[in-house]
N, C-alpha and C positions, 0 to 999 in steps of 0.2 A: 579656390580659396575659401576656407570656412569663415563664416560671419561670427563675430564674437557674440556670446550668449547675452541676451538682454536680462538684466536682473530686476529692473524696475521701470515704471513709467511715471511721468510727471505731467498730468493733465492740469491745465489752467481753467479757472471758472470765474464767472461773474453773474450777478443776478440783481434783482430789485425786489424789495419787500417792504413790509410796514411794521412798525413797532409801537407799543403803548407802554408808557412808564407810569406807574401808580404810586411810587415811593413818596413818602412824606417830603423829602428834599431830594428830588430826582437828579440825574446827571445835569440837566439844564437849569436846576434851581427852582422849579416849580413843582407843585404836588402832582400834577398829571400832565402828560404830553403825548402827542401823536407824532411819530417820526416816519420818515421815508429812509430806508436803509439800502445800500448799494454794496453788497459784499464782493470783494475781489480777492482771489487767492489761488494757491497751488496745493495739490496733493501729491504725495509720493505713494504709489501703489507697488508693492513688492510681488514678483511673479511667484515666489516659492513660499510665501508666508501669508496668513490671513490677516495682515496688518496694513493699516493706512495711516499716514501722518499728514497733517495739514497746517498751513499757516495762512491767515487772512487779514486783510485790512477792511474796515467797514465804515466808510464815510456815512454820517447820519445827518439829516436835515429835519430840524423840528418844524412842523407846520402848524400846530396848535398847542398852546396859545402862543402867538407870535412866531417869529422865525429865528432860528439859531443853527449853528453848525457844530458838529462833533466828530470824533473819530474813535472807533472801537478797534482794538487789535486782538487777535487770538491765535493760539497754537493749540494743537490737540492731536488726538489719535483715536483710532477705532480698531478693535479686535473683532474679527468676524468668526462666529461659531460655525 
């Protein structure tokens, strides 16, 4: 019996990073902030096209000045040359 052709893969990912906000009125309402970011998401990788699409949620924790919580959401894509 033949196996159906796989047309795409959906890898999941998670990570930890840092962020610095320097806007006059940043996301957390202060002029400068240091945050810890924890992106969690999924990508769609197509076997026959040089295209990748992704969606992610990024909980953020402000650590300086003070402590606060936030959430960034994102969707996007990549075209590979």
